[in-house]
C-alpha positions as CSV (number, residue, x, y, z in Angstrom):
1,M,-0.4,0.2,-0.2
2,L,1.3,3.3,-1.0
3,C,-0.3,6.2,1.3
4,P,0.1,9.8,-0.2
5,M,3.7,11.0,-0.1
6,A,3.1,14.8,-1.7
7,I,1.5,17.6,0.6
8,L,0.4,21.0,0.0
9,I,0.9,23.3,3.2
10,V,-1.5,26.4,2.6
11,Q,-0.1,29.8,4.5
12,E,-3.6,32.0,4.6
13,N,-4.3,35.0,6.8
14,G,-2.2,34.0,9.5
15,H,-2.9,29.9,9.9
16,E,-0.9,26.7,8.0
17,R,-2.8,23.6,7.1
18,E,-1.8,20.7,5.1
19,I,-3.5,19.2,1.8
20,P,-2.4,15.6,1.0
21,L,-2.2,15.7,-2.8
22,Q,-3.7,13.0,-5.0
23,G,-4.9,12.8,-8.2
24,S,-6.2,16.9,-9.5
25,V,-6.4,19.1,-7.1
26,T,-8.1,22.4,-7.6
27,I,-8.1,25.7,-6.1
28,G,-10.0,28.7,-5.9
29,R,-12.6,31.1,-3.6
30,H,-15.3,28.8,-5.1
31,P,-16.8,26.2,-2.4
32,S,-16.5,23.4,-4.8
33,N,-12.6,23.9,-4.9
34,T,-10.8,21.2,-3.1
35,I,-8.8,24.1,-1.6
36,R,-10.8,26.7,-0.7
37,L,-9.0,30.4,-0.3
38,T,-10.6,33.5,0.8
39,C,-8.2,36.3,-0.2
40,N,-10.5,38.4,-2.5
41,V,-7.7,38.8,-5.0
42,V,-8.0,34.6,-5.5
43,S,-9.9,33.5,-8.8
44,K,-13.4,31.7,-8.2
45,Y,-11.7,28.4,-9.9
46,H,-7.8,30.1,-9.9
47,A,-5.8,26.8,-10.4
48,I,-5.4,23.2,-10.6
49,I,-2.6,20.8,-9.9
50,R,-2.6,17.6,-11.5
51,E,-0.6,14.7,-10.7
52,V,1.3,13.1,-13.8
53,D,3.6,10.1,-14.3
54,G,4.3,10.9,-10.3
55,T,5.1,14.7,-10.6
56,F,2.6,17.4,-9.8
57,I,1.6,20.4,-12.3
58,Y,0.2,23.6,-11.5
59,E,-1.5,25.0,-13.7
60,D,-3.2,28.8,-13.3
61,L,-6.5,29.0,-14.8
62,G,-6.2,32.0,-16.3
63,S,-6.9,33.7,-13.2
64,S,-7.0,38.0,-12.8
65,N,-4.3,38.4,-10.8
66,G,-2.1,35.2,-11.5
67,S,0.2,32.5,-10.1
68,Y,3.5,33.6,-8.9
69,F,6.6,31.6,-8.3
70,H,9.7,33.6,-7.5
71,E,7.8,36.6,-7.8
72,L,7.7,36.2,-11.7
73,R,3.7,35.4,-13.1
74,I,3.6,31.7,-14.3
75,Q,0.9,29.7,-16.1
76,E,2.3,26.3,-15.5
77,H,5.0,24.9,-13.3
78,E,6.4,21.4,-12.9
79,F,6.8,21.2,-9.1
80,K,9.8,20.3,-7.0
81,N,10.1,20.0,-2.8
82,G,9.9,23.1,-1.3
83,D,8.4,24.8,-4.1
84,E,6.5,28.0,-3.2
85,I,3.6,29.3,-5.7
86,R,1.7,32.7,-4.5
87,V,-1.5,33.6,-4.9
88,G,-2.8,36.8,-4.2
89,A,-2.0,37.0,-0.8
90,V,-1.7,33.3,0.1
91,L,1.6,31.1,0.0
92,V,1.3,27.6,-1.0
93,T,4.4,24.9,-0.7
94,F,4.9,21.7,-2.1
95,K,6.4,18.9,-0.1
96,E,7.1,15.3,-1.3
97,S,8.6,12.9,1.4
98,E,11.7,11.0,0.5
99,F,9.9,7.8,1.9
100,D,6.1,6.3,1.8
101,D,4.2,7.2,5.1
102,V,3.7,3.8,6.3
103,S,3.6,4.7,9.8
104,S,-0.2,4.3,10.4
105,L,0.4,0.8,9.0
106,V,3.0,0.0,12.2
107,K,1.3,-0.9,15.5
108,F,4.5,-0.7,18.2
109,E,3.8,-3.3,21.3
110,Q,6.1,-3.4,24.4
111,F,7.2,-6.6,26.0
112,D,8.9,-6.8,29.4
113,P,12.4,-7.0,28.9
114,Q,13.6,-9.0,31.8
115,Q,11.1,-12.2,30.9
116,T,11.6,-11.7,27.0
117,Q,13.9,-14.7,25.8
118,Y,15.0,-15.5,22.4
119,A,14.5,-19.3,20.9
120,E,18.0,-18.3,18.6
121,R,20.1,-15.8,18.2
122,V,22.9,-14.8,15.6
123,N,25.6,-12.4,15.6
124,V,25.0,-10.3,12.1
125,A,28.5,-9.9,11.7
126,E,30.1,-13.6,12.2
127,V,26.8,-14.3,10.0
128,G,27.7,-12.4,7.0
129,R,31.5,-13.6,7.4
130,F,32.1,-16.5,4.5
131,L,34.9,-18.6,5.7
132,P,37.7,-20.0,3.7
133,E,37.4,-23.5,2.0
134,S,39.5,-24.6,3.7
135,E,38.4,-23.4,7.4
136,V,34.9,-25.8,6.5
137,H,34.4,-29.3,8.0
138,D,31.2,-29.3,8.1
139,A,28.7,-29.7,4.7
140,S,26.0,-28.2,6.2
141,I,27.9,-24.7,7.0
142,L,28.8,-24.4,3.4
143,R,25.3,-25.4,2.1
144,V,23.9,-22.5,4.6
145,D,26.6,-20.3,3.1
146,Y,25.4,-21.0,-0.2
147,E,21.6,-20.5,0.5
148,K,22.7,-16.8,1.7
149,L,24.9,-15.8,-1.5
150,R,22.2,-17.4,-4.2
151,M,19.5,-15.2,-2.1
152,G,21.6,-12.0,-2.1
153,Q,22.4,-12.2,-5.6
154,E,18.5,-12.7,-6.1
155,L,18.2,-9.5,-4.2
156,L,21.0,-7.6,-5.9
157,Q,19.3,-8.4,-9.1
158,S,16.1,-7.4,-8.3
159,I,16.8,-4.2,-7.2
160,G,19.7,-3.5,-9.6
161,T,20.8,-0.2,-10.0
162,E,17.6,1.1,-8.0
163,R,18.6,4.5,-6.6
164,D,15.4,5.6,-5.2
165,I,15.4,5.2,-1.9
166,R,11.5,4.6,-1.6
167,K,11.4,2.0,-4.2
168,L,14.3,0.4,-3.5
169,L,12.6,-0.4,0.0
170,N,9.7,-1.9,-1.7
171,T,11.3,-4.1,-3.4
172,I,13.2,-5.3,-0.3
173,T,10.4,-6.2,1.7
174,E,9.0,-7.5,-1.2
175,Q,11.4,-9.8,-2.1
176,L,11.7,-11.4,1.2
177,V,8.5,-12.0,1.6
178,R,8.5,-14.0,-1.3
179,M,12.4,-15.8,-0.4
180,F,11.3,-16.3,3.5
181,V,7.5,-17.6,2.5
182,A,6.7,-14.7,5.0
183,D,3.5,-13.1,5.9
184,R,4.9,-9.7,6.4
185,C,8.1,-7.7,6.2
186,V,8.8,-4.7,8.0
187,V,11.8,-2.4,7.1
188,L,13.0,0.2,9.8
189,L,15.7,3.0,9.9
190,L,16.4,5.1,12.7
191,N,15.8,8.7,12.2
192,A,17.8,11.9,13.0
193,Q,17.1,10.9,16.5
194,G,18.6,7.3,17.1
195,E,14.6,6.0,16.8
196,F,13.5,3.4,14.6
197,E,10.8,4.3,12.0
198,P,8.9,2.4,9.6
199,R,9.9,3.2,6.1
200,A,8.3,-0.1,3.5
201,I,5.9,-2.8,4.5
202,K,4.8,-6.2,2.5
203,T,2.2,-8.3,3.3
204,L,1.7,-11.6,1.7
205,D,-2.1,-11.1,0.8
206,D,-1.5,-7.3,0.3
207,S,-4.0,-6.9,3.3
208,E,-3.9,-3.1,4.5
209,G,-4.1,-4.0,8.2
210,Q,-1.6,-2.7,11.4
211,V,1.4,-5.0,11.1
212,S,2.8,-5.5,15.1
213,V,6.2,-4.1,15.9
214,S,8.2,-5.2,19.3
215,Q,10.0,-2.1,20.4
216,T,11.6,-4.4,23.1
217,V,13.1,-6.5,20.4
218,L,14.0,-3.5,18.4
219,N,15.9,-2.0,21.4
220,E,17.5,-5.7,21.5
221,V,18.8,-5.9,17.8
222,K,20.1,-2.0,18.2
223,S,22.1,-2.9,21.1
224,T,23.8,-6.4,20.5
225,K,23.7,-5.9,16.8
226,S,22.6,-9.8,16.6
227,A,19.5,-11.0,14.6
228,V,17.0,-12.8,16.8
229,L,14.0,-15.2,16.8
230,L,10.9,-15.7,18.4
231,S,8.6,-18.5,18.1
232,D,5.5,-19.6,19.8
233,D,5.9,-22.8,20.4
234,S,9.4,-22.5,21.2
235,H,11.3,-25.6,23.3
236,V,12.0,-23.2,26.1
237,G,9.2,-23.5,28.2
238,E,6.7,-21.4,29.1
239,L,8.1,-18.3,27.7
240,A,6.4,-14.4,28.9
241,Q,7.2,-13.7,24.7
242,S,5.2,-16.6,24.1
243,S,1.9,-14.8,25.4
244,S,2.6,-11.5,23.8
245,L,3.2,-13.3,20.3
246,V,-0.2,-15.2,21.3
247,L,-2.3,-11.2,21.6
248,M,-0.7,-9.9,18.7
249,G,-1.8,-12.9,16.4
250,I,1.7,-13.9,15.4
251,Q,3.2,-17.5,15.6
252,S,7.0,-16.8,14.4
253,V,8.9,-13.4,14.3
254,M,13.0,-12.7,13.1
255,C,14.2,-9.3,13.1
256,S,17.7,-8.0,12.3
257,P,19.3,-5.3,12.3
258,I,20.7,-3.4,9.3
259,I,24.1,-2.7,9.7
260,H,27.1,-0.8,7.9
261,N,30.6,0.4,9.1
262,D,29.9,-1.6,12.2
263,K,26.8,0.6,12.9
264,V,23.1,-0.1,13.1
265,I,21.0,1.5,10.7
266,G,17.9,0.2,10.8
267,A,16.1,-3.2,11.6
268,V,14.2,-6.0,9.5
269,Q,11.4,-7.9,10.7
270,L,9.6,-10.7,9.0
271,D,6.8,-12.7,10.5
272,L,4.5,-15.4,10.5
273,R,0.7,-15.4,11.4
274,K,-0.5,-18.3,13.2
275,G,-1.1,-21.5,11.9
276,Q,1.5,-20.6,9.1
277,G,4.3,-22.6,10.6
278,A,7.5,-20.7,12.1
279,F,11.3,-19.9,11.3
280,V,14.2,-22.1,12.6
281,K,17.7,-21.1,13.2
282,K,18.7,-21.7,9.6
283,D,16.4,-19.1,8.8
284,L,17.4,-16.8,10.7
285,Q,21.6,-17.1,9.9
286,L,20.1,-16.6,6.0
287,L,18.3,-13.2,6.8
288,G,21.7,-12.6,9.0
289,G,23.3,-13.3,5.6
290,I,21.1,-11.4,3.1
291,V,20.9,-7.8,5.4
292,T,24.4,-7.2,4.6
293,Y,23.0,-6.8,0.8
294,V,20.1,-4.9,2.6
295,A,23.0,-2.8,4.0
296,M,24.8,-1.9,1.0
297,A,21.7,-1.5,-0.9
298,V,20.6,1.5,1.0
299,V,23.3,3.8,2.0
300,N,24.8,3.4,-1.6
301,A,20.6,4.7,-2.4
302,G,21.2,7.6,0.3
303,L,24.9,8.0,-1.2
304,S,23.1,8.8,-4.5
305,Q,20.7,11.2,-3.4
306,K,23.1,12.6,-1.5
307,I,25.2,13.3,-4.5
308,E,21.8,14.4,-6.6
309,R,21.2,16.9,-3.5
310,E,24.2,18.5,-4.0
311,A,24.3,18.5,-8.0
312,K,21.5,20.0,-7.0
313,T,22.4,22.8,-5.0
314,Q,25.5,23.0,-6.9
315,A,23.3,24.0,-10.4
316,Q,21.6,26.9,-7.7
317,F,24.6,28.1,-6.5
318,E,26.0,28.6,-10.0
319,R,22.6,30.6,-11.2
320,L,23.3,33.1,-8.1
321,L,26.9,33.2,-7.5
322,S,30.2,34.0,-9.5
323,P,31.9,30.6,-10.8
324,S,35.0,31.5,-8.1
325,V,32.7,31.5,-5.5
326,V,30.8,28.5,-6.4
327,K,34.5,26.6,-7.0
328,Q,35.3,27.6,-3.2
329,L,31.9,26.3,-2.1
330,V,32.1,22.9,-3.8
331,S,35.6,22.4,-2.7
332,G,35.1,23.3,1.1
333,Q,37.1,26.3,0.7
334,L,34.2,28.6,1.8
335,K,30.7,27.6,4.0
336,I,27.2,29.2,4.1
337,G,25.7,28.7,7.4
338,K,22.2,29.8,8.8
339,A,23.7,31.4,11.1
340,G,23.7,35.3,10.4
341,E,26.8,37.7,10.9
342,L,27.5,41.5,10.9
343,R,29.3,41.8,7.0
344,Q,30.1,45.0,5.2
345,V,28.9,45.1,1.8
346,T,27.5,47.0,-0.9
347,I,24.1,46.7,-2.3
348,M,23.0,47.4,-5.9
349,F,19.7,47.0,-7.4
350,A,18.7,47.6,-11.4
351,D,14.7,48.0,-11.9
352,I,13.5,48.1,-15.2
353,R,11.2,51.5,-15.3
354,G,7.5,51.9,-16.6
355,F,7.6,47.8,-16.7
356,T,3.9,47.5,-15.8
357,P,2.6,49.0,-18.3
358,M,5.6,47.5,-20.9
359,S,4.1,44.3,-20.1
360,Q,0.5,44.8,-20.1
361,K,1.1,45.4,-24.4
362,V,2.4,42.5,-24.7
363,S,1.8,38.6,-24.5
364,P,3.3,37.0,-20.6
365,A,5.3,35.0,-22.9
366,V,6.7,37.6,-24.8
367,V,7.3,39.6,-21.6
368,V,9.5,36.0,-20.2
369,N,11.4,35.7,-22.9
370,M,12.6,39.4,-22.7
371,L,13.4,39.5,-18.6
372,N,15.2,36.2,-19.6
373,Q,17.4,38.0,-22.2
374,Y,17.6,40.9,-20.2
375,F,18.8,38.9,-16.7
376,E,21.0,36.7,-18.7
377,R,22.8,39.5,-19.4
378,V,22.8,41.2,-16.4
379,V,24.0,38.3,-14.3
380,N,26.9,37.7,-17.0
381,I,28.1,41.2,-15.9
382,V,27.7,40.8,-12.1
383,F,29.8,37.8,-12.4
384,K,32.8,39.3,-14.2
385,Y,33.1,41.8,-11.5
386,G,32.4,38.8,-8.5
387,G,28.8,40.3,-7.6
388,T,26.2,37.9,-6.0
389,I,22.8,37.6,-7.3
390,D,20.6,37.8,-4.1
391,K,17.4,37.3,-6.1
392,F,15.1,38.1,-8.6
393,I,11.9,40.6,-7.6
394,G,9.4,40.5,-10.9
395,D,11.4,42.8,-13.1
396,E,14.1,43.7,-10.8
397,V,17.4,42.0,-9.0
398,M,19.0,42.7,-6.0
399,I,23.2,42.0,-6.3
400,L,25.5,42.1,-3.2
401,F,29.4,42.7,-3.7
402,G,31.5,41.7,-0.2
403,A,28.8,38.7,0.5
404,P,29.4,35.2,1.0
405,I,33.2,36.5,0.6
406,P,34.7,39.3,1.8
407,M,35.7,41.1,-1.1
408,K,38.9,44.0,-1.4
409,R,37.6,47.4,-3.5
410,Q,33.6,46.1,-3.3
411,E,32.5,49.5,-4.2
412,D,34.2,50.1,-6.8
413,A,33.1,46.5,-8.4
414,A,30.0,47.9,-7.4
415,V,29.8,51.0,-9.4
416,A,31.8,49.8,-12.5
417,C,29.7,46.8,-12.8
418,A,26.2,49.5,-13.1
419,L,27.9,51.5,-15.4
420,E,28.6,47.9,-17.6
421,I,25.0,47.2,-17.4
422,Q,24.2,50.6,-18.4
423,A,26.5,50.6,-21.4
424,M,25.3,47.1,-22.4
425,L,21.6,48.3,-22.5
426,R,22.4,51.3,-24.0
427,S,23.4,49.0,-26.6
428,W,21.3,46.0,-26.5
429,N,18.1,49.2,-26.9
430,K,19.9,50.1,-30.6
431,E,19.2,46.6,-31.4
432,R,16.6,46.3,-29.7
433,A,14.7,49.4,-31.8
434,L,15.7,47.4,-35.2
435,K,13.4,45.2,-35.0
436,R,10.9,47.4,-33.3
437,Q,11.0,45.8,-29.9
438,A,10.3,47.6,-26.9
439,E,13.0,49.8,-25.1
440,I,14.0,48.5,-21.5
441,P,15.1,51.3,-19.4
442,V,16.4,50.4,-15.8
443,G,17.4,52.7,-12.8
444,I,20.3,51.5,-11.0
445,G,21.0,52.2,-6.5
446,I,23.9,51.4,-4.8
447,N,24.8,51.5,-1.3
448,S,27.3,50.6,1.1
449,G,26.9,49.3,4.3
450,E,27.0,46.7,7.8
451,V,24.3,44.2,7.1
452,V,23.4,40.9,8.8
453,V,24.3,38.2,6.0
454,G,23.2,34.3,5.8
455,S,20.9,31.7,4.8
456,I,17.2,32.5,6.1
457,G,14.6,30.4,5.4
458,S,12.6,26.9,6.4
459,S,14.5,23.4,6.4
460,Q,13.2,22.7,2.9
461,T,14.4,25.9,1.6
462,M,17.1,28.1,2.4
463,Q,18.2,31.4,1.0
464,Y,21.7,33.4,1.3
465,T,20.7,37.0,1.6
466,C,21.0,40.2,4.0
467,I,19.0,42.5,5.8
468,G,19.5,45.8,7.4
469,N,18.9,49.4,6.6
470,A,22.2,49.7,4.3
471,V,19.4,47.5,1.6
472,N,16.7,49.8,2.6
473,I,18.9,53.1,1.2
474,A,20.2,51.2,-1.4
475,S,16.4,50.6,-2.8
476,R,15.0,53.6,-2.1
477,L,18.2,54.8,-4.2
478,T,17.1,52.7,-7.2
479,G,13.3,54.6,-6.9
480,M,15.7,57.8,-7.5
481,A,17.7,56.3,-10.5
482,R,15.9,57.5,-14.2
483,A,16.2,55.3,-16.8
484,G,20.0,54.8,-17.7
485,E,21.3,56.8,-14.4
486,V,22.8,55.3,-11.8
487,V,22.6,56.3,-8.4
488,A,25.1,55.5,-5.3
489,S,25.3,56.8,-1.9
490,K,27.6,59.0,-0.2
491,A,29.3,55.6,1.9
492,T,29.8,54.0,-1.3
493,M,31.2,56.9,-3.0
494,V,34.0,57.2,-0.2
495,G,35.3,53.9,-0.4
496,V,35.6,54.0,-4.4
497,Q,39.0,53.9,-5.0
498,S,38.9,54.6,-8.6
499,K,38.6,58.1,-10.3
500,V,34.8,58.0,-10.9
501,E,32.9,61.2,-12.4
502,C,29.7,61.8,-10.8
503,D,27.4,65.0,-10.0
504,R,26.1,65.6,-6.5
505,L,22.8,65.6,-5.9
506,A,20.2,67.2,-3.2
507,P,21.0,65.2,-0.2
508,A,17.2,63.5,0.3
509,S,14.8,62.1,3.0
510,I,14.2,58.2,2.9
511,K,11.0,57.0,3.9
512,G,11.9,55.0,7.2
513,I,15.7,56.2,7.6
514,D,16.7,59.2,10.1
515,G,18.1,62.4,8.2
516,Q,18.7,62.8,5.0
517,V,20.9,60.6,2.9
518,Q,23.8,62.3,0.2
519,A,23.7,60.7,-2.9
520,Y,25.8,60.8,-6.1
521,M,24.7,60.4,-10.2
522,V,27.6,58.4,-11.5
523,K,28.8,59.1,-15.0
524,A,32.0,57.1,-15.8
525,M,34.7,55.3,-14.2
526,H,38.6,55.6,-14.8
527,G,41.3,53.7,-14.0
528,K,42.2,50.1,-13.1
529,S,38.7,47.4,-13.3
530,Q,38.1,45.6,-10.6
531,T,38.7,42.3,-13.0
532,D,42.2,43.4,-12.7
533,T,42.6,43.9,-9.0
534,L,40.6,40.4,-8.9
535,D,43.7,38.9,-11.1
536,E,46.0,40.2,-9.0
537,E,44.1,39.0,-5.8
């Protein structure tokens, strides 16, 4: 049985709710929607989420006020774990679990550890080791070892190169049920708190009833690293566990730890219900040998997914950070932690003037294509000067110099970068005019100051950014800059070491800032470029 693995987290009016995703889900204000929203800018039938071949596709149904991903209006979007879409004032977050949610199908039982006795016990480390032929003097040992090898190879053939941990564990439970003709099989893995959590279940008859697992037995296999066997018909006398097994409706249970590098990472339990016979010592020895293959498969799948996540992270960094910074992150020379720190940085905003009326004259596809071309050119220049893309805010881009790593002459880099962006736009707008395409007018504001920098967000989605008055001032200066202009604060100009042509502007009051801010209209920069300085470092 596969339970819902994808959910939507809907944040509206300060409240949060979770909605499991299965099949199609509609979003809107009308009561007939699967997810009804109360926000008055949400359309009656705003959007639909469809499941297509295991993926979930968000589609805006032509709503008046639109749906936004990273503050860009979208028509359709394929969800990835952690993606957030804004619908009016409502935030919709997509989350998917790495595993099937089978916790509701498992019931943890507690035996009295002082009275629990085990019919058989084998050391997994020993049973997983094969003796050299010269040391084997009993043919029965060879037969058991052969069976372990045969069943292990059969298991590996079944799982092949599967690296999806969810599919892998489901296949393992299916194969173990078949190999041991067991009624039920449960695979549990240790979580970050060191507790066993059920990750996959298989029943012989595909029944959906609860499977009982003894916490006492799990603790035993974890502490001793031994596989154990309990049977209601054991010949050890009246055992305390027998009555427990009777209550659980179980005739026989085998439980083995999953061990990697001498560390328990999980456990496998198989059981037989009443009237279905009982496991014997040979079964326990076989299971102990097979879990060696299970451990290898689980660890390899985990490593594969870790590599995939790291590759995605690197790809994300490559879109936001300059290649030199990405190289340091990948090599481990640079760490970006969640904790914030005070840092002297230079912040730059570049904003398209008159974007809203411009976008209303053409189709959404043309707008997105134009923005992508514009941002591609801007980002190339930013990376040339060692800047970091903090975020895209609709038609505006926020850029940092001096974070996440300190930079010499960061003010020079920011000013030179801004001037080159404006020079690029003058040239590109001439090309666009020849094609009868609209001009892209951009105003740029720059400010320097001490801010708090760090990774901010949730456990699913983190963003490296900065917070502080210096950011607000940079944003306000951008509002003062007209198309083709670069406006920089006095704090930035004081730090510039190159010769700069500029006009002093009248001191201006900025909302939210005490006193007046002195700003300058930057026209040109002369002298050594920042790229030359970076080469020297």
